[in-house]
N, C-alpha and C positions, 0 to 999 in steps of 0.2 A: 504493499499499499503506500509506505513512505517514497517509493519512484513517482507514483502519481502525484502525490502532493508536492515533492519539491520540484518537480517539471512545473508545475501549477504556479509556485512560489517566486521560483526563476522567471517565470515569465512575467511579470508584474513589472519590473523594470522596461519592458518592451514598451509598455503602454504610453509612456513618457516620453519614447522617442519619435520625431515625426514621421510621416508617413508609414506607419505601423499598422495602421488599422486593419487592413485584410491578412497583415502577417499573423496578428495575433489570433485572428479567425482560422486560419491554415494551421496554426499549433493546434488549437483546439479539436480540430477533426482529424489532426497525426494523433494525438492523445486518446481521442476516440477508439482509434483503430487499434492501438498499445492496449487498452484497457479489453477490448473486444478478446484478444488473445490471450490474456491471463488464463491460469487455471482455475476449473471450476468444479467443486463436487456438490452433488444435488443437495447431501442431508447435511453437510458438514460448514466450519467456517473454514477458511482457506486462506494463504497468503497473510498469516500473522506478523504484524510485525508493532512493537510497542504496544500499546491499548486498541489496535485496530486490524479490521479484519473484515472479508466479507463473506455472505452464503448468497445463496439463491435470489432471495427477496432484496438484499442490498444491491448484488450486482445488476439486477434490472433495474432500479432507480437511479444508481451511478449513472448508468449506460443513459438512460432519460436526461439525467441534468447536464452532464456534459453535451449531449446533444442539442437540446433546448438553446443552452447557453450560447452555443456556437452558431445557431440560426437566428437567436437573438442580435447577435453582431450584424448577422446579414440582414436584417428586416430594420435596422438604425440606421442604413446609408446615409438618410435626410440629415443626421447628428453628425456627421462627416462633413458632408457638401456644406451644412449652415456653420460649420467651425461652433457648433454648442458645446464646448466642452468635452471634446469626445475621449478626451485621454482619461478624464476623470471617470468617463464614462465605463471605457474598457477597465480602469482599475476596480470600478464599484462589480462590475460583472464577473469579475475572476476572484475578488474577494467574495462573493455571494457563491461562486461555486464551489470555493473552497471549502465554506462553511457548509454547505449541501452534502459534499462528499465526505466531510469529517463527521455529518451528523449520522449518514447512511453507515458509516463504515466502523463508528464507535461500539467497540464492546460493554462500555462502563456506562451505568445509568446516568450516573452525574455529568459524565462527559458529553453523552448524547443530550442532557438536558441543556448543557451549556451551547454547544452548537445551533441545537434547535433553536434557541433565544437570540443567537449570535446571527442568524440567517434573516432575523427581523430587520437588522438595522441598513444593511445594505437595500432592504427591498423599500424600506421607509424613503432613503436617499435618491432611490429611482422615481419613486411617486412624487415627492415634495420637488426633486432637483429637475425632472424633465418633463411632468405632466404638463395637460395643456390648458386646463380651467385654473382660476383663483382658488376652487371649493376643492383643489389637491390636497390643502393642507387639513382641512376637516375630514376628508378621507384618510390622509395619513393617521391624523389621532386616531380615527375610530379603529383603524388597522392596529394601531400599537395599545390602545386601552383594550381591546376586547381580549388579545392577545395576554397581554401583561397581566391584567386581572386576575385571569383563571390559571397563569402560569406558576403564581408563587405558591398554590396550595399543591402544584406537582411537586416543588422544589422541596417543601414539607414531607409531601408522602416519601418522596426518595431518602431524605434524611431519618424517615421513621423505618424505612426498611433497612438501610445501613444499622439502625440503633438494632433491631430484632436480629439480623442475620450477620452481620458483620462482614458481608461483600457485597458489591454490585455488580458483578460481571452479568451479562442479560442471560449467557449462554447456562449458568450454574444456578440462576434463581427458577429454573423450570421446576426444579427438584421440590420448592416450596410451596402450599397453598395458604396464600394470606387472607385469610376470610375477615375481612374488617370491612364494614359499611364505609366509614369516613374515609378511610384509606383508597378503598374502591374509587370513589365520586372524586376524591382530591387529585386522582392518578387520571383518570379517565377524561375530565372534561376541559383540560387544555388541549388534546386532542381532537374532542368533538369540536371546538370553538376554530380549530384550525381547518377541519374538511370542507366546509364549515356542516352542523348539523341544521335543521328547520329549528326556526326560535333564536339562536345565535348566529344567524348569517348574515345581519346586517350589513357587517363591514364589507362584504364580499362585493355586492354590486358597485356601491361607492368606489372603493380601491380600484375594480377593473375600468369603470366608465373615466375617472380621474387620471388612471395610470397611462404613461406613452407605452407603445406598442411592447415595447422590451419587459416592462412591467406587467404588462397584462399576460406574456407570453410564458415568465416566469411563475407569476402567479398561478396561472391555469395548468401550466406544465408541470411543476413541481412542488409549488409551497402547499399546495392542498395535499398532496400526498405525503407529506409530513405527517399529517396527522394519522392517515390509516396504516402508515408505517409503524409509528407509535404504539397505534391500538394493537397490531400485530405482535408486537414484542411485548407487551404489558399485559395482555389480556392472559398470557400463557402461565402465570403464577398466580391468577386470580380468578380459576374457574369455578370453582362451587360458589361463591358470591355472584359471579357474573350469570350462571345458570337462574339464578332466582331473579336477578334485575334485568337482563337483557331484552324481556317483552318491552319495557319503557322506552327505552331507545330504537327498539325496532319499529314500534308502533309510532313515534314520533317520525321517524327518518321517511315510513313510506307514506305516512299522511302527507307528511311534508312535501313529498317528492310529488304527489296529485297536486298541491294546491300550487306549488312553485310551476309547475306545468301549466296550470291556469293563468298565472301569474305571466308566465312566459308570453302566451297570446295576447296581453296587454300593451307590450313594450312597443315602443315606435323608434328606440335608440338601438341599434343593431349591436352595440358593446354589451347594451344592458340585457339583451335578449340572451345573447351568448354565457353571460356570466351568469344570469338565472338557471341556464340550461344545467351548468356546472353543478348548481346546489341540485338539482332534481337525480344528477347521475351518482352525485357523492352519497345521497341518501340510500340509493340501492345498496353502494359499496358498506356503509356503516351498517347496515340491515345484513348483509353477507358475513361479517367480521363477526357482528353480536350472535349468529345461530352458533357460532363454536362448532362450527362440520367443517370435513375438509373441502367440500364443494364451496361452500362459503367464504374460506380464505382462499383457496385459489381463484376462485372468481374476482374476489376484490382486488386481487395484486393484478391480474390480466386488464380487469378493468380501469385501474389506477393507470397502468402502462397505456393503455388504448386513449383512453379519455385524456391523458396527458399531450399525446400526438396530436390527436382530432381538435380538440379545444384551442389549441395554441397555433394550428392551421388557421382555423375560423377566425381568430383575433386578427392573424396576418391579413386575411381577404377583406376585413372590416377596414383594416388600415390602409391597404391598397385603395379600396374607394374615399378613405378619408383625406388622402393626400391629393387625390383631384377634385374632391368635391368642398372640402373644408368641413363637411358636416356627416353626421353619422345617422341623422332621421330618415328612416325608412319613406317618409314624403319626399325626400328629395333622391334619394337612392335609387330612384326608379327605373325600370327601362334599360338595365345596364347591358342589356343583350346586345342591344343596338350598338352601344359604343366601344365594349370589350366582350365582344362575343367568346373568346377564347379563354377567358378570364372564368366565364359563365359556367365552362367544363369544370373546372376547379370548384367553384360554389358547390354545384352537384354532387361531385366526388366526397368533399368532405363533410357536406350536408348528409349525405346517405351514409358514409360511415358515422355519424352523429347520432343519426336515428337507427343505428345497430344493423346495417344490411350485409350481408356476408360479401366478400371475407374479410371485413376487419376485425381487429383483436376485441371490439366493442361487441359483436356478435357472441364471440367465444366467451367473454366475461358475462354478458347478461344471460347466457343460457345457465351457466354456473350457479350466478345469484338467483336465479329463477328455482332453480332444481333444490338450491340450498335452503330458501326460504318459504317452499310449497313444502319442503318435507319437515320444516319446522312448525308451519299451522296452514291448514287449507284456507282459511280465511283469509289469507296475505294474498292469496289469488288476485281478490277482486282488486286489490291496490296495484298489484304488478301488472294485471291487463291494462288500467288505465295509466300508467305512469308509461308503458311500452306505447300505447297507442296514441297518446299526446308527445310524446318525444317525436315521435313521428308526424304529427299534426301542425307544432311549432317549428320542425325543420323545413318542412314544404312550405309553410306560412312563410318564413324567411326568403326560402328560394323563390316563389314565386312573384312575392313583394316586389323585391330587390332587382330580379332580374327580368319581369315582364312589365308590361305597362307602357306607359309614354312617358318619355323621359322630361326631366324639368326644364323647362323652357330658358332658364337663368344660365344654361351651361352654353359658355360660348367657343370654349375653348378647351381641346381635351386631349389627354396623348394615352393609348392604350398600357398594356404591361410592357416591361421590359424584362431580358431574359435573367436578373437575378432573382424577379420577383416568382418566374415561373420554376426555377430551380430550388426556391426555396420552398414552393407549396411542394413542388415533388417529394424532396425531402422529409416533408412532414407525412405526405401521403402514403410513400412507399415504404418504410419501417412500419406504418400502421396494419399495411394490408398483404406484405410478405411475411412479417412474422410469424403469421398463423401455420406456415410451412413447418415452423420449427417449435409448435404449439405445445411439445411432450416437455419442452425444458421447463415451461410456467407450468406444468400440471402434476410434476412429481418431487416438488420439494420437501418432502419431510421424511 
């Protein structure tokens, strides 16, 4: 692990040199290829170095983090063109990536907490520093206080576990069964906010709408997955109490998924619609994790990877329109098929993946989650039917509204997509749909 971390640290001085914008991105892609070739054992932690290591779950999420960060740089060419502090931006992205890799590979629960919270700072800087509207300060505060308010109990919970067991190694805690209600709630609430679960999701649409494209990509692509990853790790040593309490979280998440799907149909801001759809998808993931069965864990993991690529790609598409029209309103972003016909194909491909059409990872994840939730309770079938149906409805609503119809009469000059944008969308869509050929890796990690 240390070789990847040191490579990242030594890339940071590159950000301060002139004309190194694309060089940093190439180095990240190179790092991705290096990491893909690392050894991997399905059921054990490998590449141990100091306090860091990875297993199957960490491996996929670290790959996703490096991939999304390299695409963030590709999507933010405007910063480089307009000279909007791009050196500091690159430094920020690399620091964020460092925090994410450390979070996913930390084997010590306290180290995990430290980097879990550390990833908040560069995200906040991205939103406040490069956001579009003055409301970005408020959005940043929402993000900060929602996360910090419920992560203090998590820290206290970690101290309590250390006091009880005298060690914090995640792998070793599996042998314990800490059956304590207060500890259980303090340990999982921070992750449920990060996911975010319905009722505590209000920071997410705000943060997404005010963030620059890079901020939206990393928020949707990786930051939401931190919560899922934390739950997968923590519920291992709280199984008994979780079996008593899980119905509360599953009910809230599934009902919330249905309500949010209705909310998506009321949106007229493209970014806001995509952000709300993330909440609906993460509701399914929370449900799958809390069923505490094998299918649920697998489905949650596959869905997190799939949603990370798909949601990030859709934010890229909304940004491509925003750069042309300076508006995210669906009333102005109409009839795009007349102006950018080839981009219309990418809208279709990514929105079809969003509604879990084959052969995307979302479909595989959704099948697993549906199996796990229906085996948990037959009644959940009603909510699952509605969530699946409405995810198709709002995806088609977004596609038909933005691509068809008469385009706005105030557009007097327009340019269609450039090769960088098509490459960026291809790099989102290809892993999302090709990974299904090696789905066995994601299915057998216990």
